[in-house]
ROSE-4610 file (N, C-alpha, C; in Angstrom, 1 decimal, always signed):
// ROSE-4610
residu = [M/M/M/R/R/R/P/P/P/V/V/V/T/T/T/L/L/L/S/S/S/S/S/S/A/A/A/R/R/R/V/V/V/H/H/H/L/L/L/D/D/D/V/V/V/P/P/P/T/T/T/R/R/R/A/A/A/D/D/D/A/A/A/T/T/T/A/A/A/I/I/I/T/T/T/E/E/E/A/A/A/C/C/C/Q/Q/Q/D/D/D/P/P/P/D/D/D/I/I/I/V/V/V/R/R/R/W/W/W/T/T/T/T/T/T/I/I/I/P/P/P/T/T/T/P/P/P/Y/Y/Y/T/T/T/A/A/A/R/R/R/D/D/D/A/A/A/T/T/T/T/T/T/F/F/F/V/V/V/D/D/D/A/A/A/L/L/L/V/V/V/G/G/G/P/P/P/G/G/G/W/W/W/A/A/A/S/S/S/D/D/D/R/R/R/E/E/E/Y/Y/Y/T/T/T/W/W/W/A/A/A/I/I/I/R/R/R/R/R/R/T/T/T/G/G/G/S/S/S/T/T/T/W/W/W/L/L/L/E/E/E/G/G/G/I/I/I/I/I/I/G/G/G/Y/Y/Y/R/R/R/T/T/T/A/A/A/R/R/R/R/R/R/D/D/D/L/L/L/G/G/G/F/F/F/W/W/W/L/L/L/A/A/A/P/P/P/S/S/S/A/A/A/R/R/R/G/G/G/A/A/A/G/G/G/L/L/L/M/M/M/H/H/H/D/D/D/A/A/A/V/V/V/G/G/G/L/L/L/V/V/V/L/L/L/D/D/D/W/W/W/A/A/A/F/F/F/A/A/A/Q/Q/Q/G/G/G/A/A/A/P/P/P/D/D/D/V/V/V/Y/Y/Y/W/W/W/E/E/E/C/C/C/Y/Y/Y/V/V/V/G/G/G/N/N/N/T/T/T/A/A/A/S/S/S/A/A/A/S/S/S/V/V/V/A/A/A/R/R/R/A/A/A/A/A/A/G/G/G/F/F/F/S/S/S/Y/Y/Y/T/T/T/G/G/G/T/T/T/G/G/G/D/D/D/A/A/A/L/L/L/I/I/I/P/P/P/G/G/G/R/R/R/D/D/D/G/G/G/A/A/A/P/P/P/T/T/T/T/T/T/A/A/A/W/W/W/K/K/K/G/G/G/L/L/L/R/R/R/R/R/R/A/A/A/D/D/D/G/G/G/A/A/A/S/S/S/A/A/A/S/S/S/D/D/D/L/L/L/P/P/P/W/W/W/P/P/P/A/A/A/E/E/E/T/T/T/T/T/T/T/T/T/A/A/A/R/R/R/P/P/P/D/D/D/D/D/D/A/A/A/S/S/S/P/P/P/T/T/T/V/V/V/R/R/R/G/G/G]
num = [1/1/1/2/2/2/3/3/3/4/4/4/5/5/5/6/6/6/7/7/7/8/8/8/9/9/9/10/10/10/11/11/11/12/12/12/13/13/13/14/14/14/15/15/15/16/16/16/17/17/17/18/18/18/19/19/19/20/20/20/21/21/21/22/22/22/23/23/23/24/24/24/25/25/25/26/26/26/27/27/27/28/28/28/29/29/29/30/30/30/31/31/31/32/32/32/33/33/33/34/34/34/35/35/35/36/36/36/37/37/37/38/38/38/39/39/39/40/40/40/41/41/41/42/42/42/43/43/43/44/44/44/45/45/45/46/46/46/47/47/47/48/48/48/49/49/49/50/50/50/51/51/51/52/52/52/53/53/53/54/54/54/55/55/55/56/56/56/57/57/57/58/58/58/59/59/59/60/60/60/61/61/61/62/62/62/63/63/63/64/64/64/65/65/65/66/66/66/67/67/67/68/68/68/69/69/69/70/70/70/71/71/71/72/72/72/73/73/73/74/74/74/75/75/75/76/76/76/77/77/77/78/78/78/79/79/79/80/80/80/81/81/81/82/82/82/83/83/83/84/84/84/85/85/85/86/86/86/87/87/87/88/88/88/89/89/89/90/90/90/91/91/91/92/92/92/93/93/93/94/94/94/95/95/95/96/96/96/97/97/97/98/98/98/99/99/99/100/100/100/101/101/101/102/102/102/103/103/103/104/104/104/105/105/105/106/106/106/107/107/107/108/108/108/109/109/109/110/110/110/111/111/111/112/112/112/113/113/113/114/114/114/115/115/115/116/116/116/117/117/117/118/118/118/119/119/119/120/120/120/121/121/121/122/122/122/123/123/123/124/124/124/125/125/125/126/126/126/127/127/127/128/128/128/129/129/129/130/130/130/131/131/131/132/132/132/133/133/133/134/134/134/135/135/135/136/136/136/137/137/137/138/138/138/139/139/139/140/140/140/141/141/141/142/142/142/143/143/143/144/144/144/145/145/145/146/146/146/147/147/147/148/148/148/149/149/149/150/150/150/151/151/151/152/152/152/153/153/153/154/154/154/155/155/155/156/156/156/157/157/157/158/158/158/159/159/159/160/160/160/161/161/161/162/162/162/163/163/163/164/164/164/165/165/165/166/166/166/167/167/167/168/168/168/169/169/169/170/170/170/171/171/171/172/172/172/173/173/173/174/174/174/175/175/175/176/176/176/177/177/177/178/178/178/179/179/179/180/180/180/181/181/181/182/182/182/183/183/183/184/184/184/185/185/185/186/186/186/187/187/187/188/188/188/189/189/189/190/190/190/191/191/191/192/192/192/193/193/193/194/194/194/195/195/195/196/196/196/197/197/197/198/198/198/199/199/199]
x = [+108.1/+109.3/+109.2/+110.4/+110.5/+110.4/+109.7/+109.5/+110.9/+110.9/+112.2/+111.8/+112.8/+112.7/+113.4/+112.9/+113.5/+113.6/+114.6/+114.8/+115.4/+115.0/+115.7/+115.9/+116.4/+116.7/+115.4/+114.2/+113.0/+112.0/+112.1/+111.1/+111.7/+111.0/+111.4/+110.2/+110.4/+109.3/+109.5/+108.6/+108.6/+107.2/+107.1/+105.8/+104.9/+103.7/+102.7/+102.3/+102.1/+101.8/+100.5/+100.1/+98.9/+99.1/+100.4/+100.7/+100.3/+100.2/+99.8/+98.3/+97.5/+96.1/+95.5/+95.9/+95.4/+95.7/+97.0/+97.3/+96.6/+96.4/+95.7/+94.2/+93.6/+92.2/+92.0/+92.9/+92.8/+92.9/+93.9/+94.1/+92.9/+92.3/+91.2/+89.9/+89.9/+88.7/+88.7/+89.9/+90.0/+89.1/+88.3/+87.4/+88.1/+89.3/+90.0/+90.3/+90.8/+91.2/+89.9/+88.8/+87.5/+87.1/+87.2/+86.7/+87.4/+88.8/+89.6/+90.0/+89.6/+90.0/+88.7/+88.9/+87.7/+87.8/+88.4/+88.5/+87.0/+86.8/+85.5/+85.1/+83.8/+83.4/+82.0/+81.9/+83.0/+84.1/+85.3/+86.5/+86.8/+86.9/+87.1/+88.4/+88.7/+90.0/+90.0/+88.8/+88.8/+89.2/+88.8/+89.2/+90.7/+91.3/+92.7/+93.4/+93.0/+93.5/+93.4/+92.2/+92.0/+92.9/+93.1/+94.0/+95.4/+95.9/+97.3/+97.3/+96.3/+96.3/+96.1/+95.1/+94.6/+95.3/+95.8/+96.4/+97.9/+98.4/+99.8/+100.7/+100.5/+101.3/+101.2/+99.9/+99.7/+100.2/+100.1/+100.6/+102.1/+102.9/+104.3/+104.6/+103.9/+104.2/+103.9/+102.9/+102.5/+103.1/+103.8/+104.3/+103.2/+102.1/+101.0/+101.0/+101.3/+101.3/+102.2/+103.1/+104.1/+103.6/+103.3/+102.7/+103.7/+103.9/+104.8/+104.1/+104.5/+104.1/+105.0/+104.5/+105.3/+105.5/+106.8/+107.1/+108.1/+108.1/+109.2/+110.4/+111.6/+112.8/+113.0/+113.2/+113.4/+112.2/+111.0/+109.7/+109.1/+108.3/+107.6/+106.2/+105.7/+104.3/+104.0/+103.0/+102.6/+102.0/+102.5/+102.0/+101.2/+101.4/+100.7/+101.0/+100.4/+100.6/+101.0/+101.9/+102.2/+102.4/+101.8/+101.8/+102.1/+102.6/+103.0/+102.4/+101.5/+100.9/+101.6/+102.0/+102.8/+102.1/+100.8/+100.1/+100.1/+99.9/+99.8/+101.0/+101.8/+102.9/+102.4/+101.4/+100.8/+101.0/+101.0/+101.4/+100.2/+100.0/+98.9/+99.4/+98.8/+99.3/+98.3/+98.4/+97.7/+98.6/+98.3/+99.1/+98.1/+98.4/+97.5/+97.6/+96.5/+96.5/+97.6/+98.0/+99.0/+100.4/+100.6/+101.9/+102.0/+101.0/+101.1/+101.8/+102.5/+103.2/+104.7/+105.1/+106.5/+107.4/+106.9/+107.8/+107.9/+107.1/+107.2/+106.7/+105.6/+105.1/+106.0/+106.6/+107.6/+108.7/+109.2/+110.3/+109.9/+108.7/+108.2/+108.0/+107.4/+107.2/+108.5/+109.4/+110.7/+111.4/+111.4/+112.0/+111.4/+110.0/+109.4/+109.6/+109.6/+109.9/+111.3/+112.3/+113.7/+113.8/+113.1/+113.1/+112.5/+111.3/+110.6/+111.5/+112.1/+113.0/+114.2/+114.7/+115.9/+115.5/+114.2/+113.7/+113.5/+113.6/+113.4/+112.2/+111.3/+110.1/+110.5/+109.9/+110.2/+109.5/+108.5/+107.7/+106.8/+106.2/+105.3/+104.1/+102.9/+101.6/+101.0/+100.4/+99.7/+98.3/+97.3/+96.1/+95.4/+94.5/+93.7/+92.4/+91.3/+90.0/+90.1/+89.4/+89.4/+89.0/+89.8/+89.5/+90.5/+91.2/+92.2/+93.5/+93.4/+94.6/+95.8/+95.7/+96.9/+97.6/+96.9/+97.6/+98.2/+97.5/+98.1/+99.4/+99.4/+100.5/+101.7/+101.5/+102.6/+103.1/+102.2/+102.7/+103.5/+103.0/+103.7/+105.1/+105.2/+106.5/+107.4/+106.9/+107.7/+108.1/+107.8/+108.2/+107.3/+106.1/+105.1/+104.6/+104.5/+103.9/+102.4/+101.6/+100.1/+99.8/+99.0/+98.7/+97.2/+96.4/+95.0/+94.1/+92.8/+91.7/+90.9/+90.5/+89.7/+89.1/+88.5/+88.0/+89.1/+88.8/+89.8/+89.9/+91.1/+91.3/+90.4/+90.2/+89.4/+88.1/+86.9/+85.7/+85.5/+84.5/+84.1/+83.7/+83.5/+83.1/+81.8/+80.9/+79.6/+79.7/+80.9/+81.1/+80.9/+80.5/+80.2/+81.5/+81.6/+82.8/+83.1/+84.4/+84.8/+85.9/+85.9/+86.9/+88.1/+89.3/+90.6/+91.5/+92.4/+93.5/+94.6/+95.4/+96.4/+97.7/+98.7/+100.1/+101.1/+102.2/+103.2/+104.6/+105.4/+106.8/+107.7/+108.5/+109.4/+110.7/+111.2/+112.5/+113.6/+113.6/+114.7/+114.6/+113.5/+113.3/+112.7/+112.5/+111.8/+110.4/+109.9/+108.5/+107.6/+106.5/+105.6/+104.4/+104.4/+103.3/+103.6/+103.0/+103.2/+102.0/+101.0/+99.8/+100.1/+99.6/+99.8/+98.9/+99.5/+98.7/+97.4/+96.3/+95.1/+95.5/+95.0/+95.4/+95.2/+94.1/+93.9/+94.9/+95.6/+96.6/+98.0/+98.1/+99.4/+99.5/+98.4/+98.4/+98.4/+98.1/+98.1/+99.6/+99.8/+101.1/+101.4/+102.4/+102.7/+102.8/+102.2/+102.2/+101.1/+100.3/+99.3/+98.3/+97.8/+96.8/+97.0/+97.4/+97.8/+97.3/+96.0/+95.5/+95.3/+95.6/+95.2/+94.4/+93.9/+93.0/+93.6/+93.0/+93.5/+92.4/+92.1/+91.1/+91.6]
y = [+83.6/+84.2/+84.1/+83.9/+83.8/+85.3/+85.4/+86.8/+87.5/+88.8/+89.5/+90.6/+91.0/+92.1/+93.3/+94.5/+95.8/+96.7/+97.5/+98.3/+99.7/+100.7/+102.0/+102.3/+103.5/+103.9/+104.0/+104.3/+104.5/+103.3/+102.5/+101.4/+100.1/+99.0/+97.7/+97.0/+96.5/+95.8/+94.3/+93.6/+92.1/+91.6/+90.3/+89.6/+89.7/+90.1/+90.0/+88.6/+88.3/+86.9/+87.0/+85.8/+85.8/+86.5/+86.6/+87.4/+88.8/+89.3/+90.7/+91.0/+90.0/+90.1/+91.2/+91.3/+92.3/+93.7/+93.9/+95.2/+95.6/+94.6/+94.9/+95.2/+94.4/+94.6/+96.0/+96.4/+97.7/+98.8/+98.7/+99.8/+99.9/+98.8/+98.8/+99.2/+99.7/+100.4/+101.9/+102.3/+103.8/+104.2/+105.2/+105.7/+106.0/+106.5/+106.9/+105.6/+104.6/+103.3/+102.7/+102.7/+102.2/+103.0/+104.3/+105.1/+104.9/+104.8/+104.9/+103.5/+102.4/+101.1/+100.3/+99.0/+98.1/+97.0/+97.3/+96.3/+96.0/+94.8/+94.5/+95.4/+95.7/+96.6/+96.0/+95.8/+96.0/+95.0/+95.4/+94.6/+93.8/+92.5/+91.7/+91.0/+90.3/+89.6/+88.4/+87.9/+86.8/+87.4/+88.6/+89.3/+89.4/+89.8/+89.9/+88.6/+87.6/+86.2/+85.7/+86.0/+85.6/+86.4/+87.6/+88.5/+87.8/+87.5/+86.9/+85.5/+84.7/+83.3/+83.2/+84.0/+83.8/+84.8/+85.9/+86.8/+86.9/+87.1/+87.4/+86.2/+85.1/+83.9/+83.5/+83.2/+82.8/+83.9/+85.1/+86.2/+86.1/+85.9/+85.8/+84.5/+83.4/+82.1/+82.1/+82.8/+82.8/+84.0/+84.9/+86.1/+87.0/+86.9/+87.8/+89.1/+89.0/+90.2/+90.1/+91.0/+91.0/+92.0/+91.5/+92.3/+92.4/+93.6/+93.8/+94.4/+94.1/+94.8/+96.0/+97.1/+98.3/+98.4/+98.3/+98.4/+99.5/+100.1/+101.0/+100.2/+100.7/+99.9/+99.7/+98.4/+98.1/+97.6/+97.7/+97.3/+96.1/+95.4/+94.2/+94.6/+95.8/+96.1/+96.6/+96.0/+96.4/+97.8/+98.7/+100.0/+100.3/+99.4/+99.6/+98.4/+98.5/+97.5/+98.2/+97.7/+98.1/+96.9/+97.0/+95.9/+96.3/+95.3/+95.6/+94.4/+94.7/+93.7/+93.6/+92.4/+92.3/+92.5/+92.1/+92.1/+93.5/+94.5/+95.9/+96.7/+96.1/+96.8/+98.0/+97.7/+98.8/+98.6/+99.8/+99.9/+100.3/+99.7/+100.1/+100.1/+100.9/+101.0/+101.6/+101.4/+102.1/+102.2/+103.1/+103.3/+103.6/+103.0/+103.2/+104.7/+105.2/+106.6/+107.0/+106.2/+106.5/+106.6/+106.1/+106.1/+107.2/+108.0/+109.0/+110.3/+110.9/+112.1/+111.9/+110.6/+110.3/+109.9/+110.0/+109.7/+108.2/+107.4/+105.9/+105.5/+106.1/+105.7/+106.2/+107.4/+107.9/+106.9/+106.4/+105.4/+104.1/+103.6/+102.4/+102.4/+103.4/+103.6/+103.6/+104.4/+104.4/+103.1/+102.3/+101.0/+100.0/+100.0/+99.1/+99.5/+100.8/+101.3/+100.9/+101.1/+100.7/+99.2/+98.5/+97.0/+96.6/+97.2/+96.8/+97.1/+98.3/+98.7/+97.8/+97.3/+96.4/+95.0/+94.7/+93.4/+93.5/+94.8/+94.9/+95.6/+96.1/+96.8/+98.1/+98.4/+99.7/+100.9/+100.6/+101.6/+101.0/+101.9/+101.4/+102.4/+101.8/+102.5/+102.7/+103.8/+104.1/+104.8/+104.5/+105.2/+105.3/+106.3/+106.4/+106.9/+106.7/+107.2/+108.8/+109.5/+110.9/+111.5/+112.4/+113.0/+112.5/+111.5/+111.0/+111.8/+113.0/+113.9/+113.4/+112.7/+112.2/+111.2/+110.2/+109.2/+109.9/+110.8/+111.5/+112.3/+112.9/+113.6/+112.7/+111.5/+110.5/+110.1/+109.9/+109.5/+110.6/+111.8/+113.0/+113.2/+113.0/+113.2/+112.0/+110.9/+109.7/+109.8/+110.9/+111.1/+110.6/+110.2/+109.8/+111.0/+110.8/+111.8/+111.6/+112.6/+112.5/+112.3/+111.2/+110.9/+111.1/+111.5/+111.8/+111.2/+111.3/+110.8/+109.8/+108.7/+107.7/+106.7/+105.7/+104.6/+103.9/+103.6/+102.9/+101.4/+100.9/+99.5/+98.6/+99.0/+98.3/+99.1/+98.5/+99.2/+99.5/+100.3/+100.5/+99.3/+99.4/+98.3/+97.7/+98.5/+98.0/+97.4/+97.4/+96.9/+98.0/+99.2/+100.2/+100.9/+101.3/+102.0/+103.2/+103.5/+104.6/+105.3/+106.6/+107.5/+107.6/+107.5/+107.5/+108.6/+109.1/+109.8/+108.8/+109.0/+108.0/+108.6/+107.8/+108.3/+107.2/+107.5/+106.6/+107.1/+106.2/+106.5/+105.6/+106.2/+105.4/+105.1/+104.0/+103.5/+104.4/+105.0/+105.9/+107.3/+107.6/+108.9/+109.9/+109.6/+110.5/+110.7/+111.9/+112.2/+111.4/+110.9/+110.1/+111.0/+112.2/+113.1/+114.6/+115.5/+116.9/+117.5/+116.6/+117.1/+117.5/+118.6/+119.1/+118.3/+118.0/+117.4/+118.2/+117.6/+118.4/+119.3/+120.5/+121.5/+121.1/+120.3/+119.9/+118.9/+118.3/+117.3/+117.9/+119.2/+119.8/+120.5/+120.4/+121.1/+120.1/+118.8/+117.8/+117.4/+117.1/+116.7/+115.3/+114.9/+113.5/+112.8/+111.6/+110.7/+111.1/+112.1/+112.4/+111.3/+110.8/+109.7/+109.1/+107.9/+107.4/+106.1/+105.8/+104.6/+104.8/+103.9/+104.0/+102.7/+102.7/+101.6/+100.2/+99.4/+98.1/+97.3/+96.1/+95.3/+94.3]
z = [+91.0/+91.6/+93.1/+93.6/+95.1/+95.6/+96.7/+97.2/+97.6/+97.3/+97.6/+98.6/+99.4/+100.3/+99.8/+100.1/+99.7/+100.9/+101.0/+102.2/+101.8/+102.6/+102.6/+104.1/+104.3/+105.7/+106.5/+105.8/+106.5/+106.5/+105.4/+105.2/+104.9/+105.3/+104.9/+104.3/+103.1/+102.4/+102.3/+102.9/+102.8/+102.6/+102.6/+102.2/+103.4/+103.2/+104.3/+104.6/+105.9/+106.3/+107.2/+107.6/+108.5/+109.8/+110.2/+111.4/+111.3/+110.1/+109.8/+109.7/+110.0/+109.8/+110.7/+111.9/+112.8/+112.3/+111.9/+111.4/+110.1/+109.2/+107.9/+108.3/+109.1/+109.5/+110.1/+111.0/+111.7/+110.6/+109.7/+108.7/+107.8/+107.5/+106.5/+107.0/+108.3/+108.8/+108.4/+107.9/+107.6/+106.5/+106.7/+105.6/+104.3/+104.3/+103.1/+102.3/+103.0/+102.3/+101.7/+102.5/+102.0/+100.8/+100.8/+99.8/+98.5/+98.5/+97.3/+96.8/+97.5/+97.0/+96.9/+96.5/+96.4/+97.4/+98.6/+99.6/+100.1/+100.6/+101.2/+102.3/+102.4/+103.5/+104.0/+105.3/+106.3/+106.2/+106.6/+106.4/+107.7/+107.6/+108.8/+108.8/+109.9/+110.0/+109.0/+108.7/+107.7/+106.3/+106.0/+104.7/+104.7/+105.8/+105.8/+105.6/+106.2/+106.0/+104.6/+104.0/+102.6/+101.7/+102.0/+101.2/+101.2/+102.4/+102.5/+101.8/+102.0/+101.5/+100.0/+99.6/+98.2/+97.2/+97.7/+96.7/+96.9/+98.1/+98.3/+97.8/+98.4/+98.1/+96.6/+96.2/+94.8/+93.8/+94.2/+93.2/+93.0/+94.0/+93.9/+93.1/+93.4/+92.8/+91.3/+90.9/+89.5/+88.7/+89.4/+88.8/+88.2/+88.8/+88.4/+89.2/+90.5/+91.4/+92.5/+92.7/+93.8/+94.8/+96.0/+97.1/+98.3/+98.8/+99.9/+101.1/+102.3/+103.5/+103.6/+104.0/+104.3/+105.8/+106.2/+107.6/+107.8/+109.0/+109.3/+109.6/+109.1/+109.3/+110.8/+111.2/+112.6/+113.3/+112.6/+113.2/+112.4/+113.1/+112.5/+112.2/+112.6/+112.4/+111.0/+110.4/+109.0/+109.0/+108.2/+108.1/+106.8/+105.9/+104.6/+103.7/+102.5/+101.4/+100.1/+99.4/+98.0/+97.1/+95.9/+95.0/+93.6/+92.9/+91.4/+90.6/+89.7/+88.9/+87.6/+87.1/+86.0/+84.6/+84.6/+83.3/+82.6/+83.5/+83.0/+83.6/+84.3/+85.0/+85.8/+86.6/+87.3/+88.8/+89.5/+90.9/+91.7/+92.9/+93.8/+95.2/+96.1/+97.4/+98.4/+99.7/+100.7/+102.0/+102.8/+104.0/+105.2/+106.3/+107.5/+107.9/+108.5/+108.9/+109.8/+110.7/+111.7/+111.1/+109.9/+109.2/+108.2/+107.9/+106.9/+107.3/+106.3/+106.6/+107.0/+107.0/+107.5/+106.3/+105.1/+103.9/+103.6/+104.3/+104.1/+102.7/+102.3/+100.9/+99.9/+100.0/+99.0/+98.9/+100.0/+99.9/+99.3/+99.7/+99.3/+97.7/+97.2/+95.8/+95.1/+95.6/+94.9/+94.9/+96.0/+96.0/+95.0/+94.9/+94.0/+92.5/+92.3/+90.9/+90.5/+91.4/+91.0/+90.8/+91.6/+91.5/+90.2/+89.8/+88.6/+87.4/+87.4/+86.3/+86.2/+87.3/+87.3/+86.8/+86.9/+86.3/+84.8/+84.2/+82.8/+82.4/+83.3/+82.9/+82.2/+81.1/+80.4/+81.0/+81.7/+82.4/+83.4/+84.2/+85.3/+85.2/+85.3/+85.2/+86.6/+86.8/+88.0/+87.7/+88.5/+88.4/+89.8/+90.0/+91.2/+90.7/+91.5/+91.2/+91.3/+90.4/+90.3/+91.7/+92.2/+93.5/+94.6/+94.3/+95.3/+95.2/+95.7/+95.5/+96.2/+97.3/+98.0/+97.2/+96.6/+95.8/+94.6/+94.0/+92.9/+93.3/+94.5/+94.9/+95.1/+95.6/+95.8/+94.4/+93.4/+92.1/+91.4/+91.6/+91.0/+91.6/+92.9/+93.6/+93.2/+92.8/+92.4/+90.9/+90.2/+88.9/+87.8/+88.2/+87.1/+86.3/+85.0/+84.2/+84.1/+84.2/+84.1/+82.7/+82.4/+81.0/+80.7/+81.6/+81.3/+82.2/+81.9/+82.7/+81.8/+82.4/+81.6/+82.6/+82.0/+82.8/+83.5/+84.8/+85.7/+85.2/+85.4/+85.1/+86.0/+87.2/+88.2/+88.4/+88.1/+88.3/+89.8/+90.1/+91.5/+92.2/+93.5/+94.4/+93.9/+93.3/+92.8/+91.4/+90.8/+89.4/+88.4/+88.7/+87.7/+87.3/+86.0/+85.6/+86.4/+86.7/+87.5/+86.8/+86.9/+86.2/+87.0/+86.4/+87.1/+86.5/+87.3/+86.9/+86.6/+85.5/+85.1/+84.9/+85.2/+85.0/+84.6/+84.1/+83.6/+84.0/+84.5/+84.8/+83.9/+83.1/+82.2/+82.9/+82.5/+83.1/+82.7/+81.5/+81.1/+81.6/+82.4/+83.0/+82.0/+80.8/+79.8/+80.2/+80.0/+80.3/+79.3/+79.9/+79.1/+78.5/+78.9/+78.5/+78.8/+78.0/+78.3/+79.0/+79.4/+80.0/+81.5/+81.9/+83.3/+84.2/+85.4/+86.5/+86.8/+87.1/+87.5/+88.7/+88.7/+89.7/+91.1/+91.3/+92.7/+93.2/+92.3/+92.7/+93.1/+92.9/+93.1/+94.5/+95.2/+96.5/+97.7/+97.4/+98.5/+98.8/+100.1/+100.6/+100.3/+99.6/+99.4/+100.8/+100.8/+102.0/+103.0/+102.8/+103.8/+103.9/+102.8/+102.7/+101.3/+101.2/+99.9/+99.4/+99.6/+99.0/+97.5/+96.7/+95.3/+94.9/+93.7/+93.4/+93.6/+94.4/+94.6/+95.3/+94.8/+95.3/+96.3]
């Protein structure tokens, strides 16, 4: 698929490029992003370039994974990343610390969900490692139903199995589960800190 751009009043989503390497590298020094994702650590400019060259472009070309840069509308600075993997129809994202609390991730998730459903996806899956209350808060606010706890699709950085909270958002708006969200996920503010599992 050719890359597509998505926009709202607050955010503009387009394809990350090598010009974004500095912004990606700076954001990936954040302890929360390191803790809740499987990015290399320490994270270097070479890692950012490899991410753009080896994952972003080939992902779009092969229809395996669609990755967008999250930018404030009217700005060229990358504030975060959101991606959608087609094999399991799953969503992953992170946001730089300086961009949290402004509703950017809420808009970005909504744009990608609407786009995925318009492409024919019957549902979209989300997960985060247990304890990542901010990511869970974003998912809950975006209409995902909590479907339980189990082994994460992506193991931890050391390759060991990791437990994840899981959720599903159906295209038709119907609830995917009657399970209540874990109590600790209902007190976090959406968009405070929102990395979810993504390597």
